[in-house]
C-alpha positions in Angstrom: 0.0 0.0 0.0 2.9 2.4 0.5 3.7 2.5 -3.1 0.0 3.3 -3.8 0.2 6.2 -1.5 3.2 7.6 -3.1 1.5 7.6 -6.6 -1.6 9.3 -5.3 0.6 12.0 -3.9 3.1 12.4 -6.8 0.5 12.9 -9.3 -1.7 15.1 -7.4 0.2 18.2 -8.3 -1.3 18.0 -11.7 -4.5 19.5 -10.3 -3.2 23.0 -10.3 -1.8 23.0 -13.9 -3.4 25.6 -16.1 -4.7 24.6 -19.5 -1.5 25.6 -21.4 -0.5 22.3 -23.0 2.1 21.9 -20.2 4.7 23.6 -22.3 6.4 25.0 -19.1 8.3 21.9 -17.7 9.6 24.1 -14.9 6.1 24.9 -13.9 5.3 21.2 -13.8 8.1 20.4 -11.5 7.5 23.5 -9.3 3.9 22.4 -8.8 5.1 18.8 -8.0 7.3 20.2 -5.3 4.5 22.3 -3.7 2.2 19.3 -3.7 4.7 16.9 -2.2 5.0 19.4 0.7 1.1 19.3 1.2 1.3 15.6 1.1 4.0 15.4 3.8 1.7 17.8 5.8 -1.1 15.2 5.6 -3.4 17.4 3.7 -5.8 14.6 2.7 -8.4 16.9 1.2 -6.0 18.1 -1.4 -4.9 14.5 -2.2 -8.6 13.4 -2.5 -9.6 16.2 -4.7 -7.2 15.2 -7.4 -9.1 12.0 -8.3 -12.2 11.8 -10.6 -15.3 10.2 -8.9 -14.9 7.2 -10.9 -11.1 6.9 -10.7 -9.4 3.6 -10.7 -6.1 2.5 -9.2 -4.5 -0.9 -10.3 -1.5 -2.5 -8.6 0.1 -4.7 -11.2 2.3 -6.4 -8.6 -0.5 -7.6 -6.3 -3.4 -7.5 -8.9 -5.4 -5.3 -6.6 -7.9 -3.0 -8.2 -9.5 -0.1 -6.4 -12.5 1.5 -8.0 -14.0 4.9 -7.0 -12.6 8.0 -5.3 -14.3 7.2 -2.0 -12.5 3.7 -1.9 -9.2 5.2 -2.8 -9.5 7.8 -0.2 -10.4 5.1 2.5 -7.2 3.3 1.4 -5.1 6.5 1.9 -6.6 7.2 5.3 -5.9 3.7 6.5 -2.2 4.0 5.3 -1.6 7.2 7.2 -3.3 5.7 10.3 -0.8 2.8 10.2 2.3 5.0 9.3 1.7 8.5 10.5 5.3 9.4 9.4 5.1 8.6 5.8 7.3 10.9 3.6 7.1 11.3 -0.1 9.5 12.0 -3.0 8.6 11.7 -6.7 10.0 12.1 -10.2 8.2 12.7 -13.5 9.7 11.2 -16.5 7.3 11.9 -19.2 4.1 14.1 -19.7 2.3 13.5 -23.1 -1.0 15.2 -24.2 -3.1 12.8 -26.1 -5.6 15.5 -26.8 -6.1 19.0 -25.4 -8.0 17.7 -22.5 -6.3 14.1 -22.0 -2.8 13.5 -20.8 -0.6 10.6 -19.6 2.1 10.8 -17.1 4.8 8.4 -16.4 7.5 8.5 -13.5 8.7 7.1 -10.3 8.0 7.6 -6.6 9.3 6.6 -3.3 7.7 6.7 0.1 8.7 5.5 3.6 9.1 6.7 7.1 12.3 8.1 8.5 14.9 5.4 9.1 13.2 2.9 6.8 14.2 1.9 3.2 11.7 3.6 1.0 9.3 1.7 -1.3 9.9 2.7 -4.8 7.4 2.2 -7.6 6.9 3.3 -11.4 3.6 4.5 -12.5 1.5 5.5 -15.4 -1.5 7.7 -15.0 -4.3 9.0 -17.2 -5.6 12.5 -16.5 -8.7 14.4 -18.0 -9.2 18.1 -17.9 -12.8 18.4 -16.4 -14.1 21.9 -15.8 -10.8 23.5 -15.9 -9.2 21.1 -13.5 -7.0 18.1 -14.3 -8.2 15.0 -12.4 -6.8 11.5 -12.2 -8.9 8.8 -14.0 -6.5 5.9 -13.5 -3.2 4.9 -12.1 -1.3 1.7 -12.8 1.7 1.1 -10.6 4.3 -1.6 -10.5 7.5 -2.3 -8.6 10.5 -0.4 -9.9 12.9 -2.7 -11.8 16.1 -3.5 -10.0 18.8 -1.0 -11.0 21.4 -2.3 -13.4 24.7 -2.4 -11.8 27.4 0.0 -13.2 29.1 -1.6 -16.1 26.9 -4.7 -16.2 24.8 -3.5 -19.0 27.8 -3.2 -21.2 29.0 -6.8 -20.7 27.3 -7.7 -24.1 29.8 -5.3 -25.7 32.9 -6.6 -23.8 34.0 -8.4 -26.7 34.9 -5.0 -28.3 37.8 -4.6 -25.9 41.1 -4.8 -27.7 42.9 -3.4 -30.7 41.2 -3.4 -34.2 42.3 -2.4 -37.7 40.4 -1.5 -40.9 42.8 -1.1 -43.9 42.6 -0.3 -47.5 45.3 0.6 -50.0 45.4 4.2 -49.1 43.8 4.4 -45.6 44.3 2.6 -42.4 42.1 3.1 -39.2 43.5 1.8 -35.9 41.0 1.5 -33.1 41.5 0.7 -29.4 38.8 -0.1 -27.1 39.3 -0.4 -23.3 37.3 -0.2 -20.1 37.4 3.0 -18.0 39.2 2.8 -14.7 36.1 2.2 -12.7 34.5 -0.2 -15.2 31.6 2.1 -15.8 32.3 2.9 -19.4 33.9 1.5 -22.6 36.3 4.0 -24.2 37.0 3.8 -27.9 39.9 5.7 -29.4 40.7 5.7 -33.2 43.2 7.3 -35.7 42.8 7.5 -39.4 45.9 7.5 -41.5 46.6 8.2 -45.0 50.1 7.2 -46.2 51.2 7.1 -42.6 49.9 10.6 -42.0 47.3 11.0 -39.2 44.3 12.8 -40.7 41.7 12.4 -38.2 41.4 11.2 -34.5 38.6 10.7 -32.2 37.2 9.4 -28.9 33.9 7.6 -28.1 32.6 6.9 -24.6 30.0 4.1 -24.3 27.9 3.8 -21.1 24.6 2.9 -19.5 22.1 5.6 -19.0 20.1 4.7 -15.8 17.4 7.3 -16.4 16.4 6.2 -19.9 17.6 2.6 -19.2 19.5 2.3 -22.5 23.1 2.1 -23.7 24.3 5.5 -25.0 27.5 6.8 -26.6 29.1 10.1 -26.9 31.7 10.8 -29.7 34.3 13.7 -30.2 36.4 14.1 -33.2 39.6 16.0 -33.9 37.9 18.0 -36.7 35.4 19.6 -34.1 32.6 17.3 -34.9 30.7 15.5 -32.2 27.6 13.4 -31.6 25.7 10.9 -29.6 24.1 7.5 -30.3 21.6 5.1 -28.7 22.4 1.3 -28.8 20.1 -1.6 -29.1 20.4 -5.2 -29.7 18.6 -6.6 -32.9 19.3 -10.3 -33.1 22.9 -10.8 -33.7 23.3 -7.1 -34.5 23.7 -3.9 -32.6 21.9 -0.9 -34.0 23.4 2.5 -33.1 21.0 5.4 -33.8 23.4 8.3 -34.3 23.0 12.1 -34.3 26.0 14.2 -35.1 26.9 17.9 -35.5 29.4 18.2 -38.3 32.5 20.5 -38.1 30.7 23.0 -40.3 27.6 23.1 -38.1 25.4 20.8 -40.4 23.3 18.1 -38.6 23.8 14.5 -39.7 21.8 11.4 -38.6 22.0 7.7 -39.4 22.0 4.2 -38.0 25.2 2.0 -37.7 24.6 -1.8 -37.9 27.5 -3.5 -36.0 27.8 -7.3 -36.6 30.2 -9.6 -34.7 31.5 -12.0 -37.2 33.6 -14.0 -34.7 36.1 -13.4 -31.9 38.5 -11.5 -34.3 36.3 -9.7 -36.8 33.2 -7.5 -37.0 31.3 -5.6 -39.7 30.1 -2.1 -39.7 27.5 -0.4 -42.0 25.8 2.9 -42.1 22.3 3.1 -43.2 19.6 5.8 -43.4 22.4 8.4 -43.5 21.1 12.1 -43.9 22.7 15.4 -43.8 20.4 18.2 -43.0 17.5 16.0 -43.9 19.0 15.1 -47.3 19.5 11.3 -47.9 23.2 10.4 -48.6 24.5 7.5 -50.8 24.6 4.2 -49.1 27.9 3.3 -47.6 29.6 -0.1 -48.1 30.0 -2.6 -45.4 33.3 -2.2 -43.7 35.1 -5.3 -42.1 37.2 -4.7 -39.0 39.7 -7.3 -37.7 41.4 -7.6 -34.4 45.0 -6.3 -34.6 47.8 -8.7 -33.7 50.5 -6.1 -33.7 50.6 -2.8 -31.9 48.8 0.1 -33.4 50.8 2.5 -35.5 50.5 5.1 -32.7 51.5 2.7 -30.0 55.1 1.9 -28.8 55.7 -1.5 -27.4 56.1 -1.3 -23.6 59.5 -1.9 -22.2 60.5 -2.5 -18.6 63.6 -1.2 -17.0 65.7 -3.6 -14.9 
């Protein structure tokens, strides 16, 4: 029941939002903070008034379904009687207007008494604008997923660690992938050479985003271009949806398809490549192999006696 109380409170702030399309995110968050203060002051009337008369609460974890504002209020009162010291904190992840008077909200809440581990839940709510006031028509809640340990989400990419080379008659690309010192990120460094002259260098940092719960990457190149990407598994391939700002300021997008051929080889192909919205010619598939000798910019280590 604790998680349910937190959801009721964390969404109640929507009551005071004006009918402006919720374009001002700062106002949304400020109102949430104000309502959390009211909840923590045990203002039950304000909590109850956020619900539509026929509102429904669904607990996906237990399967319990509570129908009607009066029944929901009875549950809230009971929870406060059992734990008068309940305290609330909340976070909104997304607000979407389906129509001018219908909205969905997704987020996370935590509730607990001082000295206790809080109960954390994720929620999805449906709200309707009724007579100029936003009211909650339904809330579905479930237990928050266990957080992914730092670095664990990247284990599926651990095979990238090492030295790689892609070489043609005129160009050679040396790539090194390593773990960061704390194991939270993969760091990829590369150097492009034409006739032994370095023409471009860059660094890419790959990590787990605990907020969006996805693998992301950030790239920085010596010509001043930079970008980011979102990684997802697709069968045996990795898809990297990339957005980049080129050195001249133009915007580029595309999806890289990364395929592990075996322990010592991979393939990379760029599809759907656009610059400023203009489609670009398809790029050939590039085969990259694991290097068996030090990269050109590396010097074999020696130890002094």
